[in-house]
Every structure is written in C-alpha cells, then in structure tokens.
Backbone as CSV, one residue per row, in Angstrom:
resi,resn,N_x,N_y,N_z,CA_x,CA_y,CA_z,C_x,C_y,C_z
1,MET,137.245,43.464,23.713,135.983,42.801,23.443,135.019,43.808,22.836
2,LYS,134.520,43.484,21.659,133.582,44.379,20.982,132.131,43.984,21.234
3,ARG,131.911,42.667,21.437,130.552,42.176,21.687,130.595,41.070,22.715
4,ILE,129.630,41.114,23.632,129.482,40.050,24.624,128.073,39.493,24.522
5,THR,127.989,38.168,24.460,126.702,37.493,24.514,126.310,37.321,25.966
6,VAL,125.070,37.659,26.287,124.550,37.499,27.637,123.440,36.456,27.612
7,PHE,123.609,35.417,28.420,122.580,34.401,28.608,121.950,34.649,29.970
8,CYS,120.612,34.688,30.028,119.927,34.917,31.301,118.458,34.553,31.167
9,GLY,117.763,34.641,32.272,116.380,34.209,32.342,115.396,35.072,31.563
10,SER,114.367,34.417,31.034,113.256,35.136,30.417,112.229,35.520,31.489
11,SER,112.533,35.159,32.733,111.786,35.615,33.908,112.739,36.471,34.729
12,SER,112.189,37.232,35.657,113.026,38.116,36.471,113.493,37.493,37.773
13,GLY,112.874,36.388,38.189,113.262,35.748,39.438,112.663,36.443,40.647
14,THR,112.974,35.907,41.820,112.365,36.399,43.061,113.189,37.456,43.779
15,ASP,114.455,37.584,43.405,115.334,38.550,44.074,115.480,39.785,43.194
16,VAL,115.128,40.947,43.717,115.185,42.190,42.951,116.613,42.494,42.476
17,LYS,117.625,41.924,43.159,119.023,42.142,42.759,119.302,41.601,41.362
18,TYR,118.592,40.545,40.960,118.830,39.979,39.633,118.529,41.018,38.550
19,GLU,117.371,41.646,38.687,116.975,42.655,37.702,117.880,43.887,37.773
20,GLN,118.204,44.319,38.980,119.080,45.481,39.141,120.442,45.246,38.482
21,GLN,121.002,44.075,38.713,122.317,43.760,38.148,122.239,43.537,36.635
22,ALA,121.133,43.011,36.147,120.950,42.843,34.701,120.945,44.204,34.015
23,ILE,120.209,45.158,34.594,120.182,46.517,34.044,121.574,47.137,34.106
24,LEU,122.243,46.980,35.260,123.580,47.544,35.436,124.575,46.927,34.460
25,LEU,124.464,45.630,34.213,125.360,44.994,33.245,125.166,45.609,31.867
26,GLY,123.911,45.762,31.447,123.630,46.389,30.158,124.204,47.797,30.086
27,GLN,124.006,48.577,31.144,124.528,49.946,31.186,126.057,49.960,31.123
28,THR,126.684,49.078,31.883,128.150,49.019,31.936,128.728,48.651,30.577
29,LEU,128.148,47.654,29.933,128.644,47.249,28.613,128.505,48.403,27.626
30,ALA,127.368,49.101,27.670,127.163,50.243,26.772,128.207,51.332,27.014
31,LYS,128.464,51.635,28.266,129.439,52.683,28.610,130.850,52.309,28.186
32,GLU,131.133,51.009,28.104,132.453,50.541,27.681,132.487,50.234,26.181
33,ASN,131.450,50.675,25.473,131.349,50.468,24.019,131.419,48.998,23.618
34,ILE,130.810,48.155,24.452,130.700,46.732,24.152,129.249,46.452,23.779
35,GLU,129.033,45.943,22.581,127.671,45.623,22.143,127.173,44.368,22.858
36,VAL,125.872,44.333,23.092,125.226,43.186,23.726,124.586,42.314,22.655
37,VAL,124.848,41.019,22.748,124.153,40.019,21.948,123.368,39.176,22.951
38,TYR,122.086,38.970,22.688,121.287,38.180,23.626,120.112,37.569,22.873
39,GLY,119.229,36.892,23.597,118.153,36.132,22.984,117.013,36.908,22.371
40,GLY,116.992,38.235,22.498,116.031,39.047,21.772,114.705,39.326,22.452
41,ALA,114.510,38.844,23.687,113.210,39.027,24.345,113.128,40.347,25.099
42,LYS,111.882,40.829,25.251,111.632,42.052,26.018,111.257,41.728,27.467
43,VAL,111.168,40.450,27.804,110.703,40.021,29.120,111.859,39.570,30.006
44,GLY,111.601,39.550,31.311,112.536,38.995,32.270,113.874,39.706,32.325
45,LEU,114.888,38.968,32.792,116.229,39.522,32.877,116.770,39.846,31.491
46,MET,116.295,39.101,30.492,116.715,39.381,29.114,116.344,40.812,28.730
47,GLY,115.112,41.179,28.977,114.660,42.526,28.664,115.378,43.578,29.492
48,SER,115.707,43.245,30.729,116.400,44.196,31.604,117.805,44.502,31.097
49,VAL,118.534,43.480,30.656,119.870,43.696,30.098,119.778,44.594,28.869
50,ALA,118.848,44.263,27.970,118.689,45.046,26.737,118.305,46.486,27.044
51,ASP,117.335,46.674,27.929,116.889,48.021,28.269,118.001,48.821,28.934
52,GLY,118.786,48.169,29.788,119.903,48.843,30.429,120.919,49.344,29.416
53,ALA,121.250,48.500,28.450,122.224,48.877,27.418,121.659,49.962,26.509
54,LEU,120.440,49.782,26.057,119.832,50.761,25.150,119.668,52.117,25.831
55,GLY,119.261,52.094,27.100,119.071,53.330,27.845,120.365,54.111,28.053
56,ALA,121.498,53.397,27.986,122.803,54.046,28.142,123.455,54.321,26.791
57,GLY,122.658,54.207,25.718,123.168,54.514,24.385,123.921,53.396,23.707
58,GLY,123.792,52.179,24.232,124.508,51.043,23.657,123.779,50.392,22.502
59,LYS,124.469,49.454,21.867,123.895,48.680,20.773,123.572,47.280,21.270
60,VAL,122.401,46.785,20.853,121.932,45.479,21.301,121.415,44.693,20.100
61,ILE,121.941,43.479,19.951,121.527,42.575,18.869,120.789,41.397,19.487
62,GLY,119.570,41.180,19.062,118.798,40.035,19.515,118.872,38.913,18.495
63,VAL,118.870,37.683,18.983,118.845,36.503,18.111,117.722,35.615,18.621
64,MET,116.695,35.435,17.782,115.505,34.721,18.237,115.023,33.733,17.173
65,PRO,114.646,32.513,17.605,114.078,31.559,16.657,112.672,31.977,16.222
66,LEU,112.358,31.695,14.986,111.082,32.122,14.408,109.863,31.603,15.163
67,PHE,109.966,30.409,15.763,108.785,29.854,16.433,108.359,30.677,17.647
68,LEU,109.260,31.529,18.157,108.891,32.391,19.288,108.198,33.677,18.850
69,ARG,108.190,33.929,17.549,107.602,35.176,17.039,106.121,35.296,17.405
70,THR,105.398,34.196,17.397,103.964,34.224,17.683,103.676,34.525,19.157
71,MET,104.670,34.383,20.019,104.471,34.649,21.446,104.595,36.137,21.775
72,GLU,105.017,36.926,20.784,105.110,38.379,20.921,105.950,38.808,22.120
73,ILE,107.086,38.123,22.312,107.995,38.505,23.390,109.249,39.194,22.840
74,ASP,109.329,39.349,21.514,110.524,39.965,20.923,110.564,41.458,21.245
75,HIS,111.768,41.909,21.528,112.014,43.320,21.873,112.026,44.129,20.581
76,GLU,111.180,45.146,20.491,111.043,45.898,19.239,111.968,47.109,19.155
77,GLY,112.736,47.383,20.214,113.577,48.574,20.204,115.055,48.298,20.018
78,LEU,115.405,47.112,19.549,116.806,46.724,19.448,117.508,47.374,18.262
79,THR,118.814,47.386,18.331,119.636,47.867,17.220,119.440,46.962,16.015
80,ASP,119.358,45.648,16.285,119.164,44.663,15.218,118.541,43.409,15.818
81,MET,117.651,42.777,15.051,117.073,41.496,15.448,117.365,40.500,14.333
82,ILE,117.952,39.388,14.701,118.253,38.334,13.738,117.322,37.167,14.027
83,TRP,116.559,36.778,13.024,115.634,35.650,13.161,116.306,34.398,12.599
84,VAL,116.224,33.301,13.351,116.840,32.042,12.941,115.791,30.936,12.989
85,GLU,116.142,29.794,12.429,115.182,28.686,12.335,115.035,27.872,13.619
86,SER,116.116,27.710,14.398,116.067,26.775,15.524,116.860,27.303,16.714
87,MET,116.679,26.642,17.852,117.437,26.993,19.043,118.933,26.751,18.816
88,HIS,119.266,25.669,18.143,120.681,25.387,17.879,121.294,26.474,16.988
89,GLU,120.551,26.877,15.965,121.046,27.945,15.095,121.205,29.248,15.887
90,ARG,120.328,29.463,16.850,120.417,30.653,17.699,121.741,30.668,18.463
91,LYS,122.083,29.522,19.109,123.332,29.450,19.862,124.543,29.626,18.952
92,THR,124.491,29.016,17.784,125.598,29.134,16.837,125.787,30.586,16.412
93,LYS,124.695,31.276,16.110,124.763,32.679,15.684,125.277,33.568,16.823
94,MET,124.806,33.314,18.036,125.251,34.114,19.173,126.748,33.914,19.416
95,ASN,127.222,32.697,19.231,128.652,32.416,19.340,129.422,33.147,18.242
96,ASP,128.918,33.088,17.036,129.593,33.739,15.904,129.727,35.246,16.102
97,LEU,128.749,35.845,16.744,128.709,37.308,16.884,129.540,37.862,18.036
98,CYS,129.946,37.020,18.972,130.525,37.561,20.208,132.010,37.282,20.390
99,ASP,132.574,38.026,21.350,133.962,37.847,21.767,134.049,37.235,23.162
100,GLY,132.925,37.025,23.804,132.880,36.448,25.137,131.445,36.292,25.585
101,VAL,131.245,35.593,26.712,129.903,35.268,27.204,129.801,35.551,28.694
102,ILE,128.662,36.093,29.098,128.337,36.248,30.514,126.978,35.603,30.764
103,ALA,126.921,34.751,31.790,125.649,34.157,32.221,125.194,34.833,33.506
104,LEU,123.949,35.266,33.514,123.279,35.775,34.701,122.332,34.682,35.190
105,PRO,121.633,34.890,36.299,120.667,33.889,36.722,119.676,33.543,35.609
106,GLY,119.314,32.287,35.560,118.372,31.800,34.557,118.030,30.353,34.847
107,GLY,117.267,29.760,33.950,116.833,28.378,34.121,117.512,27.442,33.139
108,TYR,116.752,26.451,32.674,117.299,25.437,31.766,117.953,26.050,30.529
109,GLY,117.264,27.006,29.904,117.783,27.596,28.669,119.125,28.273,28.877
110,THR,119.249,29.012,29.977,120.499,29.704,30.291,121.632,28.701,30.470
111,LEU,121.361,27.643,31.238,122.393,26.624,31.464,122.746,25.900,30.172
112,ASP,121.743,25.578,29.363,121.987,24.905,28.085,122.896,25.760,27.204
113,GLU,122.563,27.023,27.069,123.333,27.914,26.198,124.758,28.075,26.709
114,PHE,124.896,28.328,28.017,126.222,28.537,28.592,127.076,27.279,28.460
115,PHE,126.510,26.134,28.814,127.303,24.909,28.801,127.615,24.414,27.393
116,GLU,126.767,24.704,26.436,127.128,24.330,25.068,128.334,25.139,24.606
117,MET,128.336,26.435,24.874,129.487,27.252,24.479,130.727,26.882,25.287
118,LEU,130.544,26.480,26.541,131.664,26.023,27.357,132.233,24.713,26.796
119,THR,131.356,23.820,26.382,131.803,22.562,25.783,132.575,22.825,24.496
120,TRP,132.077,23.740,23.676,132.800,24.091,22.439,134.198,24.611,22.766
121,ALA,134.301,25.419,23.820,135.607,25.955,24.218,136.522,24.842,24.716
122,GLN,135.965,23.923,25.500,136.756,22.812,26.021,137.294,21.938,24.891
123,LEU,136.526,21.835,23.825,136.950,21.043,22.664,137.873,21.828,21.727
124,GLY,138.124,23.095,22.066,139.036,23.907,21.274,138.397,24.567,20.065
125,LEU,137.069,24.612,20.009,136.384,25.211,18.864,136.394,26.736,18.928
126,HIS,136.627,27.291,20.104,136.833,28.736,20.257,137.640,28.961,21.526
127,LYS,138.147,30.166,21.705,138.979,30.514,22.864,138.419,31.723,23.614
128,LYS,137.127,31.892,23.565,136.471,33.054,24.170,136.305,32.873,25.678
129,PRO,136.376,33.965,26.426,136.124,33.872,27.868,134.640,33.638,28.153
130,LEU,134.387,32.755,29.114,133.028,32.401,29.505,132.881,32.681,30.993
131,ALA,131.942,33.564,31.333,131.870,34.078,32.696,130.478,33.951,33.290
132,ILE,130.463,33.824,34.611,129.214,33.786,35.374,129.196,34.984,36.315
133,LEU,128.142,35.792,36.222,127.910,36.860,37.198,127.060,36.243,38.308
134,ASN,127.708,35.908,39.401,127.080,35.142,40.479,126.346,36.072,41.452
135,ILE,125.232,36.594,40.998,124.449,37.569,41.767,123.823,36.891,42.984
136,GLY,124.136,37.425,44.156,123.534,36.914,45.388,123.783,35.443,45.642
137,GLY,124.875,34.898,45.119,125.195,33.485,45.316,124.340,32.530,44.507
138,TYR,123.644,33.048,43.479,122.730,32.215,42.691,123.401,30.944,42.171
139,TYR,124.648,31.054,41.750,125.328,29.913,41.135,126.242,29.156,42.100
140,ASP,126.138,29.393,43.400,127.005,28.709,44.359,126.928,27.186,44.245
141,ALA,125.728,26.640,44.117,125.583,25.181,44.029,126.232,24.646,42.749
142,LEU,126.121,25.392,41.670,126.759,24.979,40.416,128.278,25.002,40.550
143,ILE,128.803,26.022,41.212,130.248,26.126,41.427,130.729,24.933,42.251
144,THR,129.965,24.559,43.267,130.298,23.379,44.072,130.310,22.127,43.201
145,LEU,129.342,22.012,42.293,129.292,20.859,41.393,130.518,20.826,40.475
146,LEU,130.905,21.968,39.927,132.091,22.012,39.068,133.323,21.555,39.837
147,ASP,133.470,22.001,41.086,134.601,21.590,41.913,134.548,20.091,42.211
148,SER,133.345,19.565,42.387,133.172,18.128,42.609,133.584,17.322,41.377
149,MET,133.305,17.854,40.181,133.724,17.179,38.949,135.244,17.026,38.909
150,VAL,135.945,18.070,39.344,137.413,18.014,39.393,137.851,16.994,40.442
151,ALA,137.281,17.076,41.643,137.661,16.177,42.739,137.419,14.713,42.390
152,ASN,136.430,14.461,41.541,136.094,13.087,41.166,136.745,12.640,39.857
153,GLY,137.680,13.436,39.339,138.435,13.024,38.162,137.670,13.047,36.861
154,LEU,136.611,13.866,36.788,135.814,13.937,35.565,135.980,15.258,34.826
155,LEU,136.752,16.165,35.396,137.018,17.462,34.782,138.416,17.895,35.202
156,LYS,139.225,18.301,34.246,140.561,18.792,34.563,140.465,20.155,35.230
157,GLU,141.371,20.397,36.176,141.413,21.682,36.875,141.568,22.835,35.884
158,GLN,142.408,22.641,34.854,142.604,23.691,33.849,141.302,24.003,33.123
159,ASN,140.494,22.973,32.872,139.212,23.185,32.212,138.180,23.783,33.173
160,ARG,138.285,23.483,34.449,137.409,24.100,35.463,137.644,25.614,35.502
161,LYS,138.916,26.002,35.337,139.269,27.421,35.398,138.788,28.198,34.175
162,MET,138.232,27.503,33.196,137.663,28.173,32.029,136.421,28.970,32.407
163,VAL,135.773,28.613,33.492,134.573,29.315,33.949,135.012,30.435,34.885
164,LEU,134.913,31.663,34.413,135.281,32.832,35.201,134.077,33.233,36.048
165,ILE,134.321,33.561,37.316,133.204,33.807,38.232,133.473,35.035,39.085
166,SER,132.454,35.872,39.229,132.511,36.997,40.157,131.093,37.472,40.430
167,ASP,130.921,38.179,41.555,129.633,38.811,41.837,129.716,40.306,41.540
168,ASN,130.808,40.719,40.879,131.101,42.122,40.621,131.360,42.325,39.129
169,ILE,130.598,43.199,38.490,130.684,43.373,37.039,132.067,43.841,36.581
170,PRO,132.647,44.904,37.156,133.978,45.321,36.704,135.032,44.221,36.860
171,ASP,134.982,43.488,37.982,135.927,42.393,38.193,135.748,41.307,37.131
172,LEU,134.500,40.976,36.833,134.228,39.940,35.834,134.752,40.362,34.467
173,LEU,134.518,41.613,34.077,135.010,42.101,32.789,136.535,42.120,32.750
174,SER,137.172,42.436,33.867,138.632,42.395,33.942,139.144,40.970,33.745
175,GLN,138.500,40.007,34.402,138.875,38.601,34.220,138.730,38.191,32.753
176,MET,137.662,38.639,32.124,137.420,38.270,30.729,138.495,38.861,29.806
177,ARG,138.872,40.103,30.073,139.896,40.754,29.239,141.253,40.081,29.380
178,ASN,141.525,39.509,30.547,142.818,38.881,30.815,142.816,37.365,30.615
179,TYR,141.727,36.825,30.128,141.587,35.373,29.981,142.519,34.826,28.916
180,VAL,143.142,33.697,29.258,143.942,32.941,28.301,143.397,31.514,28.310
181,ALA,142.965,31.036,27.156,142.376,29.698,27.061,143.421,28.628,27.384
182,PRO,142.989,27.528,28.041,143.939,26.449,28.337,144.422,25.782,27.050
183,THR,145.601,25.218,27.158,146.164,24.539,25.987,146.114,23.025,26.128
184,VAL,145.569,22.542,27.234,145.467,21.095,27.450,144.189,20.560,26.817
185,GLY,144.204,19.281,26.472,142.993,18.628,25.962,142.036,18.349,27.106
186,LYS,140.838,17.964,26.780,139.828,17.720,27.805,139.898,16.329,28.400
187,TRP,140.519,15.382,27.678,140.461,13.997,28.095,141.377,13.720,29.286
188,ILE,140.865,12.986,30.250,141.613,12.610,31.435,141.928,11.124,31.317
189,HIS,143.196,10.782,31.432,143.620,9.387,31.368,143.795,8.868,32.783
190,LYS,143.627,7.554,32.969,143.692,6.964,34.312,144.961,7.345,35.063
191,LYS,146.061,7.451,34.366,147.332,7.771,35.045,147.336,9.191,35.600
192,GLU,146.404,10.036,35.159,146.336,11.424,35.653,145.498,11.551,36.927
193,ILE,144.716,10.523,37.231,143.798,10.601,38.382,144.537,10.250,39.671
C-alpha cells in the first residue's frame, strides 16, 4: 500500500484517545512510507492525523471542496492540496488516490465517505481494503448493526467481512495488507435466506 485515505472527524471528540490514536496513525503510516490522503483540514482528528504524519517525515495529500476555502480550515503545511468542486468529487478523488481506507471516529461526513467507498467495493468498482480503527469501542454499535444486517438477510456474510476492524493500528494494517476482496455479488435471493 502506497497511499491510505483516512476518514475522520473535523472535531476531536470527548475522549483524548481519539486524538492520540489519530496522531499515532499518522506517525505509523509515515514510518511505513505510506502517504496519507485525507480531507485537508487542520482541525479536529483530521488535523491530528496530518500533523502526526508530517511530524514523522511523511507525505500528506489533502482533498478539499472549494466552498470550504472561505472557512479557513485548510491545512497549509501539506505535501499537496487538491481543490475540487464538490463533496462527491472529493470522495471520487480520494478513492482514485488511495490503495485502502481507514475510518477513525467521526460524524455524518466520516460515515458518508466510508460507506460510499464500501458500497463501491460491494458493487465491484474497486477491491481496496476498507478498515475501521475502533478506538475505545467507538464503533461498537455500528458493528452490532452490521451483524444485524447479516442476521436479517439484508447483507451477505462475505460482504460484512469487507469491513476490517481492530483497535490496534499494526493489526489493522496487517489485515489490510492481507485483504482479498469477495468474489460474490451483493444481491441476496430468497432461496439464500
């Protein structure tokens, strides 16, 4: 993996572990010569990931829609900043630039970005590993929901396994390196339930 896209909050959250792990993720990726692609902000967990990578000598590419430029939240110390027209173009560009994705704690935007790329993978549009760094159990409720989707016949088990999960950065990166995309389609027929 040469580049990993990181989706995470533009806020830091209430648990100091979120920020600590965001910085550590940036540092770890830099030390492993993996470039970071992210949303381009200097604030929140986004800024922490970027600062962690940059501080460890890594390369960081930001992708930000032009309408956010007036809010002055763009990180000015990045290796490269790519300005795009829309949020959709941002996700497309981040997908184009990366070899895999890691989601840290975040809100609506983080979930939107992660699940759009997950949907693209489920439809066979890419075969990249998609991972969640489950810091302090932040994503436990989401993991329960994914398992419920399988139990209720709305998600195939093979497609559920597309979401790689760990609370440990080295373990998560190992899972990503060993990931093999499923070869089954997403559609579930009544006879399969």
